[in-house]
Backbone as numpy.savetxt, mean C-alpha at the origin, in Angstrom:
# Nx Ny Nz CAx CAy CAz Cx Cy Cz
8.61 8.95 -10.32 7.62 8.90 -11.41 7.18 7.21 -11.57
8.10 6.44 -11.08 8.24 5.02 -11.33 7.03 4.85 -10.34
6.96 5.13 -9.06 5.75 4.59 -8.44 4.42 4.94 -8.81
4.51 6.42 -9.11 3.27 6.71 -10.05 3.10 5.71 -11.24
3.97 5.57 -12.14 3.58 4.62 -13.02 3.20 3.38 -12.76
3.70 2.79 -11.49 3.57 1.65 -11.25 2.00 1.49 -10.46
1.72 2.38 -9.81 0.65 2.30 -9.53 -0.64 2.88 -10.41
-0.42 3.57 -11.25 -1.68 3.83 -12.29 -1.67 2.65 -13.37
-0.31 1.53 -13.58 -0.50 0.22 -14.03 -1.70 -0.32 -13.06
-1.18 -0.80 -12.17 -1.97 -1.62 -11.11 -3.64 -0.90 -11.12
-3.93 0.14 -11.20 -5.13 0.91 -11.34 -5.77 0.29 -12.56
-4.73 0.31 -13.88 -5.39 0.16 -14.82 -5.81 -1.32 -14.90
-5.17 -2.33 -14.49 -5.41 -3.70 -14.24 -6.85 -3.80 -13.53
-7.00 -2.97 -12.49 -8.18 -3.43 -12.10 -9.39 -2.68 -12.53
-9.38 -1.82 -13.55 -10.36 -1.01 -14.35 -10.60 -1.98 -15.52
-9.70 -2.57 -16.01 -9.66 -3.24 -17.34 -10.59 -4.57 -17.16
-10.50 -5.17 -15.72 -11.00 -6.35 -15.26 -9.97 -7.42 -15.76
-8.35 -6.88 -15.72 -7.45 -7.93 -15.71 -7.16 -8.62 -14.60
-7.83 -8.13 -13.54 -7.75 -8.77 -12.25 -8.76 -10.33 -12.07
-9.61 -9.73 -12.88 -10.70 -10.82 -12.80 -10.01 -12.29 -13.27
-9.23 -12.18 -14.39 -8.64 -13.37 -15.26 -7.20 -13.38 -14.41
-6.43 -12.61 -13.59 -5.61 -13.22 -13.02 -5.72 -12.55 -11.41
-6.11 -13.05 -10.74 -6.79 -12.59 -9.24 -5.74 -12.27 -8.63
-4.06 -12.95 -8.86 -3.20 -12.34 -7.92 -2.69 -11.24 -7.82
-3.32 -10.46 -8.82 -3.30 -9.02 -8.86 -4.04 -8.52 -7.88
-5.15 -8.83 -7.45 -5.81 -8.35 -6.56 -5.06 -7.79 -5.29
-5.57 -6.50 -4.92 -5.06 -5.66 -3.89 -3.47 -5.17 -3.79
-3.24 -5.56 -4.80 -1.38 -5.11 -4.75 -1.64 -3.50 -5.29
-2.61 -2.82 -5.53 -2.72 -1.50 -5.82 -2.97 -0.84 -4.47
-3.07 -1.43 -3.30 -3.81 -0.79 -2.32 -2.19 -0.20 -1.71
-1.35 -0.85 -2.05 0.07 -0.15 -1.06 0.43 1.26 -1.46
0.53 1.34 -2.91 1.33 2.12 -3.47 1.19 3.65 -3.36
-0.22 3.77 -3.02 -0.74 5.48 -2.37 0.14 5.73 -1.18
0.62 4.85 -0.40 1.23 5.34 0.67 2.75 5.71 0.52
3.21 5.13 -0.74 4.69 5.53 -1.34 4.36 7.14 -1.91
3.53 7.77 -2.35 3.22 8.65 -2.89 3.77 10.07 -2.20
3.55 10.08 -0.90 3.78 11.12 0.23 5.34 11.24 0.13
5.64 9.86 0.90 7.45 10.06 1.11 8.26 10.28 -0.06
7.96 9.91 -1.25 8.44 10.27 -2.86 8.31 11.88 -2.86
7.35 12.46 -2.60 7.11 13.81 -2.58 7.68 14.58 -1.47
7.59 14.37 -0.62 8.46 14.69 0.43 10.16 14.70 0.06
10.60 13.59 -0.57 12.02 13.70 -1.01 12.16 14.32 -2.05
11.44 14.47 -3.01 11.71 15.38 -4.25 11.33 17.12 -3.76
10.71 17.06 -3.04 10.37 18.76 -2.48 11.76 18.84 -1.51
12.21 18.40 -0.85 13.27 18.25 0.36 14.59 18.32 -0.75
14.87 17.56 -1.87 15.93 17.82 -2.78 16.11 19.24 -3.25
14.92 19.75 -3.67 14.63 20.75 -4.43 15.12 22.07 -3.35
14.57 22.34 -2.31 14.54 23.07 -1.55 15.79 23.31 -0.45
16.29 22.34 -0.05 17.43 22.14 0.58 18.71 21.83 0.48
19.58 22.79 1.23 20.91 22.79 0.32 21.75 21.61 0.76
21.56 21.24 1.90 22.39 20.00 2.13 21.58 18.68 2.08
22.02 17.86 1.62 21.31 16.24 1.56 20.61 15.90 3.07
19.86 15.14 2.75 18.80 14.47 3.77 19.45 13.44 3.99
19.71 12.98 5.64 20.11 11.82 6.19 19.06 10.77 6.41
19.63 9.49 6.19 18.51 8.30 6.09 18.05 8.32 7.25
18.34 8.82 8.66 17.38 8.98 9.82 16.28 9.85 9.61
16.45 11.16 8.74 15.65 11.89 8.12 14.54 11.32 7.33
14.76 10.38 6.23 13.97 9.83 5.48 13.41 8.38 5.56
14.10 7.69 6.34 13.27 6.25 6.47 11.90 6.37 7.47
11.96 7.25 8.22 10.85 7.36 9.23 9.52 7.22 8.35
9.63 7.89 6.98 8.19 8.31 6.16 8.23 7.03 5.45
8.90 6.25 5.69 8.42 4.48 4.80 7.95 3.81 5.82
7.89 4.30 7.02 7.34 2.84 7.99 5.98 2.78 7.82
4.66 3.67 7.05 3.32 3.13 7.14 3.46 2.29 5.77
4.64 2.22 4.62 4.32 1.41 3.81 5.00 -0.29 4.03
6.13 0.00 5.08 6.44 -1.45 5.45 5.40 -2.16 6.74
4.92 -1.23 7.56 3.95 -1.53 7.91 2.67 -2.48 7.10
2.10 -1.63 6.11 1.09 -2.43 5.60 1.45 -3.42 4.39
2.78 -3.35 4.16 3.63 -4.56 3.41 3.30 -5.48 4.27
3.85 -5.58 5.39 3.98 -6.65 6.24 2.49 -7.39 6.84
1.41 -6.21 6.90 0.30 -6.80 7.56 -0.32 -7.24 5.95
-0.12 -6.91 5.11 -0.71 -7.48 3.79 -0.30 -9.08 3.07
0.62 -9.27 3.78 1.59 -10.80 3.50 0.43 -11.55 3.56
-0.45 -12.03 4.68 -1.14 -13.14 4.74 -1.98 -13.41 3.51
-2.83 -11.80 3.17 -3.51 -11.81 2.31 -3.05 -11.69 0.58
-1.81 -11.40 0.49 -0.98 -12.28 -0.69 -0.75 -13.16 -0.97
-0.84 -14.25 0.14 -0.37 -15.59 0.17 -1.53 -16.70 -0.07
-2.63 -15.59 -0.11 -4.18 -16.72 -0.25 -3.89 -16.89 -1.95
-4.88 -17.99 -1.85 -4.81 -18.23 -3.15 -5.79 -17.30 -4.24
-5.99 -17.18 -5.83 -6.43 -16.45 -6.39 -8.03 -16.78 -6.10
-8.34 -18.04 -6.04 -9.78 -18.20 -5.59 -10.40 -17.29 -4.43
-9.38 -17.31 -3.38 -9.84 -17.14 -2.02 -9.62 -15.50 -2.15
-8.76 -14.92 -3.09 -8.83 -13.37 -3.04 -10.05 -12.89 -3.78
-10.41 -14.06 -4.63 -11.62 -13.04 -5.22 -12.89 -13.14 -4.31
-12.91 -14.34 -3.36 -14.03 -14.38 -2.28 -13.67 -13.11 -1.38
-12.92 -12.65 -0.80 -12.65 -11.78 0.06 -13.16 -10.49 -0.74
-12.69 -9.98 -2.06 -13.02 -9.00 -2.50 -14.16 -8.96 -2.80
-15.17 -9.88 -3.14 -16.72 -10.13 -3.54 -17.19 -9.90 -2.27
-16.64 -10.01 -1.09 -17.74 -10.06 0.00 -17.21 -8.53 0.86
-16.44 -7.56 -0.07 -15.75 -6.51 0.49 -15.35 -6.56 2.05
-14.80 -8.06 2.34 -14.12 -8.01 3.70 -15.03 -8.47 4.69
-16.28 -8.92 4.42 -17.19 -8.95 5.55 -17.08 -10.65 5.76
-16.73 -11.43 5.00 -16.70 -12.80 5.61 -15.64 -13.23 7.04
-16.46 -13.55 7.86 -15.85 -13.85 9.21 -14.69 -14.60 8.91
-14.75 -15.91 8.20 -13.73 -16.76 8.27 -12.56 -16.12 7.60
-12.51 -15.23 6.53 -11.36 -14.49 5.99 -10.74 -13.19 6.98
-11.45 -12.97 7.61 -11.55 -11.78 8.39 -9.79 -11.64 8.81
-9.49 -12.87 9.74 -8.28 -12.80 10.40 -6.88 -13.01 9.44
-7.55 -13.31 7.88 -6.38 -13.47 7.20 -6.52 -11.93 6.13
-6.89 -11.04 6.69 -7.44 -10.13 5.93 -7.04 -8.91 6.30
-5.77 -8.73 7.35 -5.52 -7.74 8.00 -4.75 -6.45 7.24
-4.48 -7.23 5.83 -3.57 -6.34 4.88 -4.87 -5.58 4.21
-6.24 -5.54 4.34 -6.96 -5.07 3.81 -7.39 -3.87 4.41
-6.71 -3.26 5.60 -7.09 -1.82 6.42 -6.54 -0.72 5.46
-7.62 0.08 5.53 -7.27 1.00 4.39 -6.22 1.84 4.75
-5.08 1.95 3.56 -3.77 2.54 3.88 -3.96 3.90 4.49
-4.56 4.45 4.36 -4.76 5.98 5.13 -4.94 5.73 6.44
-5.71 4.99 7.18 -5.74 4.81 8.44 -4.33 4.10 9.17
-3.55 3.61 8.58 -2.23 2.98 8.90 -1.10 4.31 9.03
-1.48 4.95 7.47 -0.52 5.92 7.37 -0.81 7.23 8.57
-2.17 7.46 8.62 -2.39 8.28 9.76 -1.79 8.25 11.16
-2.16 6.82 11.41 -1.93 6.62 12.98 -0.22 6.66 13.15
0.34 6.13 12.28 1.99 5.93 12.39 2.84 7.16 11.98
2.17 8.28 11.20 2.88 9.74 11.26 2.26 10.50 12.37
0.87 10.45 13.04 0.79 10.74 14.30 1.77 10.34 15.69
1.95 9.24 15.31 2.89 8.47 17.06 4.37 8.99 16.50
4.95 8.76 15.26 6.19 8.86 14.73 6.56 10.47 14.93
5.91 11.25 13.98 6.08 12.80 14.10 5.38 13.90 14.88
4.11 13.22 15.51 3.82 13.88 16.29 3.90 14.28 17.81
């Protein structure tokens, strides 16, 4: 529930225009959807299984989130003005492209990781 609440709060910041006033909030909401799946998996597993899950079974589901978080670090370290430029250009600014690896759609990384780890 906390993950969903935080994701909704970050979405509200974007929708209400607060990210224009506080540009350091830009891009934070892109990581949270990747956490919905693992937490749903944990919930369903807890409800339907008799024995508890081991860390070895659970931790791989958080790999996409960790990869995205690491890839997004250069973007999150940008100044507020630079983040606004990146978002205004929808990532088409060539100079910023090398610093925007964190702007890869989360679904792409999540799908690739799940295909490799669980496929």
